[in-house]
N, C-alpha and C positions, 0 to 999 in steps of 0.2 A: 458533735465532737468541737473544740477552736482547731480554726488552722490560719496561720498566719502568712502573711507571703512570702517566706523563706519555705513555710513547709508546700508551699501552693506548686512552687516555683520545682521544686526537686521534682512531685509528682509529676506535673507535666514533663520536663526533660528525660522521663522514665516512659513515660508515652511517646514520648516522636522518636524516642531511641528504636521502640517495636517498630515504629511505624518505618525509620530510617532501615532497619537489621531485616527486609522485607524477605522470605526466599531466595537468595540468588539461583541456585538450580533452577527455578521457574524459565527463570533467561537461558532458556541455552542457546548457543548461538546457530547450531546447524541441527533441521531435522532428518530424520533415516526416510529415505524415502523407500525404503522396501523394497526385496529384489526381484520385482513384475515389472517395478517402475519403469516407462518406456521414456525418452528424449528425442528431441532433436539437436544438433549441431550442427551452426549453420557458418562455415567460411566466408568470410565479407568480403574475402580476397581476390575470391571465383567470379563474385556478383556482377551484371552488366546491366542491370536495372532495365528487366526484357518486360518487368510483370506480369512475367505467365503464372505467378507461384498468386497475386490478386487474382487472374481472370479463374484459376482451377476453384481459388477458394469461393468464388462468388457459385463458382455452380455445384458444390460439391451441398453449398449450405441455402440454397435452393433463393439469393439476395440476387439482386438484378444486373445482367452480363454484361462482359464487358466486348464488345466486340472487335475487330482487325483494326479497324483505325480508329481507338479511343486506346489498342496496345501498343500503335505504329506511335501517337504521338508523344514527344518527348518532351516537349515544354508544361507537361503535365510537373516533372519532376522539379520544375524552377520553384514550385511554391510548395512548400512543409504542410503535409500531411498532417492528421491525427487519424483513428481510430474511429467509427461511427456507425450506426445499427446494419449499414448494408455493407462495410468495409469492416470484415473481420481483422485484415492482414494488410499492410502499405508496406511500400516501399519509396525512400524518401534520398536526395544525394545528398550527401556534403563534399564542400569542395578541400577538404585539407588535403592537404598531399599524401599521398603513401609512402609508406617505409621503405626506405633504397631510392629516393628520388621520382620522380614524375608527380604530374598536376589533376591525371584524372580524378575526379568525385568518387568518394568513395561511396556508393549505395546500400542501403542496410534496410534489410525485409522488418521487421514491426509489426509484433502481436501478442497475444495473452501468452506470460512467461510461464505458466502454469506452476506454482511455488510450489515447492515439495511440504510447505506448512502456510498455505495459504490466510492472507490477512480478509480476501473475501468471504473462506467459509466462515473464519471466524469471528465478521462481522457481522452474516445474515444470521437473524430471532430464529426464523423459518425455517432454514433448511433448503433452502430453497438452491445453493449450491456444494455441492461436495467436492470431493477429492476420490477419485478411485484408485485402486492397487493399482494401473497399468501408467501415472500418472496425471491424466487427464483431469479436469477440475471442469465439471457438468454443471450445468444451469437448467431447473426445472418449472418449467413458468405456472405450470399449475398451484407451487403453494406461493410465488413469489407477490407479496402483499405492497410493491411497489418505494419501501422507503429508501431504493438509492443508499444503504449505507456499504453498499461491495462498492462503491462509485468513490465513495470519500474514504474509504479504507486502503483499498489497493496502494501502492507506492507506484505501480507504474502508471496511473491512470487511463485503464485498461476497458471497464465494460463502459458498455454505450446503453444508454437509453433509450427508447422511440416514445419520445417526448409529443410526434406528433399523430400519431395511434394513442385517439383517448378512450376509448372504448376497453383496449385490452392490450395494454404497454408492455412490451419486455425490456428485460436489459438482456443486451447481445455482443457477445464477444465469440472468442475460438477456442470450440472447447477439443481440441485436437480431431479434429473429424471421428468423433466419438461415436455421433449419429452414423455417419456415413459409410463410413467401416463395417460398421454393422447390418447395413444397407447391402452395401457393395461387396462386402468380405474380401477386399482388400485388405490391406496386411498394415501401409503407411497412411499419411494425409496427404489431402490431395493436394496441396501444395509442395512434398516433396518429389510427389511422382512427377509430377509437373516443370519442376525449374530444368534446362536445360544443360546447366551448364554443373549439376549435381555438383552445387552451393550445398544441396541439403542432403542431410545423411540420419537418419531415422534408427534407432537402436535403442538398447537398452541402456538409462543412465551410467552406467559405472566402467560399461567400456566404451562410448562417446569421450569421458573423460581422460580417461588412459590414451584415448586414438588422438586427443585433443593434444593431452601431454606428449606423445610422442611428435606430431606435427612444429609444435613449438620447438622442440629441442635438436629436431634433424633438419630448420630452416629458423635458428634464430633469428638472424638481420631479417627475414619476411615477415615476421610475428610481434608483437610484444605479446611478453612474458606473463599473461591475463587470460584466463577462461573465464568472461563473464559468467553470470546465473551459477559459477560452482559455490559461493561464499554468500552470494548478492542478496539480503532480504532471506536468510535461511537459507539458501541454494533456491533453483527452478531447474523444469526438466528438459524449459530452453538452453540453451550452451551459444556462445559467442566467441568465433575468433577472428581477431581484425587486427590490421598491419600498423593502425595508430592507435594513440590512450583513448578505449569509450567515451571518456568526456568530451571528448570532443566531435562524436558522433552523436551526440544527443542520449548517451546509456547515462540514467542518472545513477550516483554516487550513493552506495547505500554499505551500510555495514554489515556482516555476517550475522546477526541477531536479526529473527523471523520477528514482524513485528505482533501478531498473536501474542507470541512465548512474553515481549515487552509489556503490552498493555493490562496482558494475565498475570504475568510478575506484580506489578502497582496492583493489582485488584485483590489478590490474596493478600498482598501485606495489606492495603488499606481496610479487608472485612474480615480475615482470619482471627477466630474466637472474639470477634467483638471488640476487642483489646483498643486496638489504633486507633475506630469509629471513637470509643468515646477520648482519645487520649486527641482526638482532631475539635474533637466538639468542650471537655475541661480549655483546648487553647485557646478555643474563641472567645469561652467564659471568661480565662484569666484577661484576653484582650478589655474583652470588658469591664474589666471592674478595675484593671489599674487604669484607666481612661474615665472611669464616670468623675462626674463631679463632686467633690468637693464639697462640705455638707457647711462651710461656713459663708461660702457664696452664695447657698442655695436662700439660707438665712437671711444673709444681706440681701437680695432682691424680692426675700417675701416684706420682708420689713417697708423698702419702698414701694409696695406697691398699696401699704395697707392705708386708707384715707387718715388725714388725721384727727384725734381726735374733737368736738364741740367746744370750744372755751364762751366760758359765762355772760352775755356779754356781747357776744359777736355777731356781728352784720346778722340780722335777718331772723336772729333769735326773739323769743317774745318770752317777753319777761315775767 
């Protein structure tokens, strides 16, 4: 069947439209946490940077302990720290002014956010990461193959890899004290129990959200009108209140769509019923066809490449 350029362009336009109109319902903006999903509300206006949460976290997870001298050393707060295989939570100081005046630093506790629709879980090709019904995102080292896709996928850059452990490296992160709570029988994570200022509240996520918005309504000049983690990246089990905009104190600015829903929407749109992939291949074929060299220049080049026919009496010819 003959197909001229106009027919080919029309066919490719239809294929491209199929790609562009992939099912948008797959990219839902917010994941359902489930009725049993727990969480932690962090009121950063109460935090004094004592780092007792860090010490409790290390002890609960069997990581190297912090002694009293290390906890009393405030100089460490002058350096911005990140999570690592031995530190599942860290406290950093930000010098931005608090709402309502004053120049005291804002202390921020960072750890795994335990997303409602975790990008790390979606990225793991062997199921080593799993989100439990209670909201904890846990890790099974026996399944991990060390691909570290979870580290690339996490919008908060949380998972840390044990590069120093050559034989049995693991991906390390906060697991909401899932193992510790199972061993000890404690209801709340270790950091929540250790906080002397009660900055951390462990409860059902729905109750925490209601409590957070009530606090904002009661003291609108004390808090910014934003519960971080309510919608960011599809929502998370960890929620934050602050007196300053979150972008000023190290929190990434994220949309409400969970990263897995966006990536899976693209995958479904591209591979559903094989029509869009065929369209993409067709577009590539059309590009090659439109940019192919024409026959005339090829013929001219071939003519120049042929040696001239020998004429009678030419030099070197034997009569």
